[in-house]
N, C-alpha and C positions, 0 to 999 in steps of 0.2 A: 408450384410442391414446396417450395421454403414456406410459404404462407401456411399449407396445410400441416405440415410438420410442426410449425410454431404453435397451430392450435393443438394439434395432437400432444404436444408438451405440456400446454396450458391445462389440458383437460388432466393428464396423468398427474401432474404436480398437483392439482386442486384436489382429485380422489386421494393421494398421498397424505395431503394435510389436513384433509377434512373440511376443507373451505368451499365457499361457493364460487361460482364463477360471475357472480354480480361485480361491475365495475366499482371501483373504490370511490368514496363520495370525494376523497380530494384530487380527482382528476384535474382540478382546475389549476390554472397557470400558477406555477411558483411566484413567489415575490420577486424573484429575481426577474423572471419572464415579464412580470407586471411592471418592473421598473424599466425595463429595457423599453417594451413597447411604449411606454410613456416618454421615455426620452431617445429615441432613435438619431440618428445622425441627420437622417431625412427631415427630422422636425428642426433641424440647425438652432439648438439653443444658444441663447444670447450669452449667458454668464459660463466662465469656467467651471464653475462648481457643478453645473449642471452636466457638463461633460465628464468631470469626474464621478459623480453618481453613474453616469451610464458606464464608464469604464468598470468600475466596481462591481456593478451588477453583471457586466460579461464575465468577470474573473470569478463571481460567485457562480454563474452558470456554467461556466468551463469546469468549475469542480463538482459541480452537481451532477454533469453529464460525462465528465472525461473528453470532453471534446475540444482539443485544442483548438481547433478552429476560432474559438472565441476571444482566446488571446490576441490573435491579428486584430480582430475587432476592438479589443478593448485598447489597444496601442493606438489606434487611429482615432479615437476619441481624446486619448492624452495628448496627441499631437495637437488637436484643435484646443484642448484646454491651454496647453503650454504656448500657444500663438496668442491666447488672450493675455494668458499672465504667467509670463516666463518665469522658470524655477519655483513655481507655487508647490508647496512641500506636500500636499495631499496627493498630487499627481505623480511627485516622486515617490512616494510609498506605494502607492497602486503599481507603479512601474516596477518595482522590486516584487511585488506579488505576480506579476507576470513572469518575471526571470525564475521565480520560484516553480511557477505551474510549468514552465518550459523545461524544467529541471537543469537549467544554467545556475547552479548552486554557488560556483565561485564568484561569478558576475554577482549574484544576488547578496552575498556575503560582503562584497566591496562597496557596493551600493549602501547596504543598510548601514554599514561602519560610518560611512561619509554623512548620512542622514543623521546617526547618533551624535557625532561629532558636531551637528550644526544646530540639533535640538535635543539636548542630553536626557531630557525627562518627558519623553514622547512614548506611552506606554506600548502602542502598535509597532514601532520602532524597535524595541526589545522583541516583542513578537516576530518580527522578520528576523532578527538576528538568531533567535532561538530555532527558526525553522531551517535556516541555511547551516547554522551550525550542526544541528540533528542529521540533516543529509550528509553532510561531509565527515561526519564522525567526530567532531570536536565536542565531546560530550560533557565536558567541563566547563567549556564556555556557553553552550546551549543552556545548562543549569543555572549559571551565574544570571543569563539573559533572563530566564523565565522567572527567576528570584525576583530580580528587578521589577517584572510586571506586577507580581504579588505586590511587593513593597509599594509602589507608585498607586496602585488601585487595587487593595485587598479584594479577594473575590470575583475579580472580573472573569468574563466567560472566557475571553481568548486565553488568558494565562492559565485558567483551571484546565483546559483540553491539552494545552503543551505540557503542564505538569503532569497530567496523566499519562501521556506518552512516554517522558521522560521515566517517570516510575516504572510504567512496563518494562523500559529497555534497561533499568536499574535491578528488574527481578522484584518488584513489588506489584504483584499484579492486584492483590487485594485493594491497595492503596489509589491503584491505577482507576479501579472501577468504581472506588469510593469518590474520587473526583470527579470523573465521569456523571456520576448520579448527581451531584452537587451541580454540575454546568446543565444537566437536562432540566433541574427544577428551576433553574435561573432562566431558562429559554420559554419565550412567548409560545403559546399553541399555536399561534399564526406563522410561525417559522417553520415551517415544513421542512425547509432542506436542513437547516440546523439540527433540528429533531431526527431526521432520519439519519444523519450522520452520527450522532449520537447513540441512536440504538444500534446503528452498525457496530460503532466502536465498542460499546459496551458487550453487545454479541461475540464480537471478535475476542474479547478478553475472557468472556466465560468458555468460548470454544479452545483457546490455547490451552486453557486449566483443565480441558477434559470435562465439562458440564455442558454436554451436547443439548440437551433438553431446554434448557435455561436460555441457552445461545439461540435456538430456533425459535423461540418466543419473542425474544427480542428482535431478532432479523426478520420477522414476519410484522412486527410493529413496525418497522424501518419501511417495508413493501407496501403497508397499508397508506403510508403518507405520501409515499412516492412509487407507484408501480413501476416494476423493474429496475429498481436503484442498481446501478451496476455491483457495488461493493457487499450489497445485501446479497444478492443472487449469488456473488462469489462465495459467500459465507456460508448460505444455504446448500450450494453444491459440497462444499467440504463436507458438511454434516451427512449428506446423502454417499458420499464416498466413504465415510468414518462406517457406515450401516450397510455397505456393500450395495446401495441402491444406486447402482451406475447408470441405468437408462434414465433416471429421474435427474443423478447430476449432469448429464450430457444435455438435457433439456434446459436446464437452468442456466449452463454454461453457453449453451447456444442463444438464448434469449439475451445474455450478457453481451456475447460476440456481436450480435446484430444490432445493438444498442450502442455499443462501443468496439468498432472492427480495429483493436488495436493488436500488435504481434504478440505482446505478453498473455492477452485475454486468448489466442487462438491456439498458445502452446496450452493453456490448461484445458481448454477443449479437447485437443489433440490427446492429451494424456487419458481424460476421462474415456474418450472413445475407446482408447488401447485398454482400459480396464474393463470395459465393458464387450470386448472381444470384439469389435468391429475394427479389425486390423487394417485392411485396405483403406478405409475412410481415415483412420488414423494418421496412417504413412501419408496420404496426401495431405493432410493437415498439418504434420511435422513439415513436410517439403515446404508447403506454402508459408509456414512460420518461418523457417529457415531463411528463405528467399527475403521476407519481408524484414526480418530482423538485421541480416546483414547489410541490406539497403539503408538502415538507420543506426547502425552500429557506430560509426565515427560521430555522431550527433550526442549532445548531451542527455535529450529526451529518448532514451533507447531500449532494448530490452536484451541487455546484455548477460544479466545474471540468468535469465531463462536459457540465453544461447549458450552459456556455459556449462548448465545442467544437460543441456541436449545435446552437445559433442562429449559431455563425458559420460552421460547413462544411457542416451538413446540410440545413439550410432556410432560409440567408441572411437571417437575420434581425439583423443586425449592432447593431442599436439594442438590443435585447433582450439580445444577448451582453454587450455593454458594462455595461447594468445589473445585470447577475448577477455580472460580475465586479468591479465597483465594491464591490457589496455584501459580498462575499468579502474584497474587498482591506482594508475597512475594521477588519477585527480580526485578519488574520494575513497574514505576509509571507514565508513559505517561499517556497522555489524554485518549487516547481509553482503555486502561486497566482500568484505573480509572472508566470509563463509564460502561464497562462491571462488574466491581465489584459493582458499585453502584446499576445497574438494578437488578444483584443479590440478594444483600441486600435487595432490594424494595419487591421484588416477595416473599421473606421470611418473611416480614413483619417488616424489621429493618430499619423504613424508617429515622429515626433521622440519624444513621450512614450513610445511602444511601444518606441523603440530603449534608453530609459534603463532601463525596466523590465527588459528582459530581458538587457540587459549587468549589471544589479545582480544578476539570477539566476545569469548564468553567472560572474560575478566571485567567488561562491563556491568554484568549482572544479570543478562537476560537468561529467561528460563524458557527455552525453546526447544521442542522435540526434534526437530531435524538439526539444529546444531548440535545438540548433545549426540545426535545418531553419528553425525559426520566426525565429531571429536573422536568418539569410541572407534571409529573404524581405522582413523587415522593412528590412533595409540597402538591399536591392533596391528596396524601395519610396520610399525617400529616394534613389535613385540612385546611391548608393555601391556599384558594381560590384565594386569590388576587395574590401572588407569583405564583401560577399554571397559571392563565390567562396570566400573563407576559411573562413567559416562554413558553407556548404553541401558544401565538400569535407570538413570535420571531419565532418559528419554522414555523409555517405555513406563515409568511410574506416572507420568503427565496425563497419558491417557487420551493424547492430543493427536492431530494430524503427525505422521512421522513415528509415532510410537510403535505401530505394529511393525514397521521397517525395522525397528532397533531391537526387537526382541527376537528376530532370527539370529542375527551375529552372537548376541548376547547367550542365546543357547548353544552355539555353537563352540563357545569357550569353555574348554575343558579344565577342571580344578588343577590338573598336572602344570597347564601351561601357564598358571597364574604365578604373579612374581610377589 
């Protein structure tokens, strides 16, 4: 039955997008898969560099597929490498990449700082420092590390993509897009993984700024390179939701969940099912999400932010929402964790603290429809109609995901209630 449903989804999506069902020419193995096949552990490489190359390919494959199982295989390859050459620097760098992939950002930051002291002019160590600091909310330190990458090797691809992400967080979506375009231009046509990622990130930037048509073209370019590319499917589903094409969004999110059966992906699918009106299926999916999310909640690689919004908005259990939010807030203060924490505080009536947290997040510079909406509703909860209107208007003006929800409370603000 699942296979039949998947085929129906493919047909529906094909007609909606005006595309043929012919298999993409790029269905051949990706460079990461080719490297893994040529350097598998069963081939017993004789030099530590070969084990490092295998580990790096496994990390790339994990990023490509969102399958965390590849990290364990990469760790096994590094163990072999370090047996042949203890403390070899390349293996230690790849180990930090694994920690980042497993979302153990504090450990990744500590390890990257140690490597930076050991070799102060290694470009990719600064990349690792940038990644870890961004995820923890240390944006000034992330910016400094990214600048070092560009200073040491101007125009290098890893620095461009990281600088683009920072520009987006700092509110410069246009500058972020330009950097992603530069990165794409410097990427080999043979590197389908990197190109698919860059097309997806460019699509994300267009969608976040309200340009759904441009975003769709970019995301389709990503899926033409790697069929069922998970993050591109998610972006296409957001576009379908913005157009109220809920059945097609469900199909896209089902494909993503089948490819990457993670709890956070199930949450998105449950939301789409709810929007389509398939309430019983949605309830079952949300219940399954809750079970799976709670099971991983104490780990670093978790779906706690989605769990916060599930308890806050779906089942109206504010105390549980705040418990989960506090747990995540203890170890990371990135923008999106601050947003979830602020919302959990808000639904518990703690609007003064909620406002402090959401304004800390927005002070970084990010222009995000959902964050602006949350800030507006929190300000309204404090009786500050003037600030509420300002935040909600900014959300609505973005014409992006979350904007429609902002227009409802904005319309309810009466002139008499404004300060």
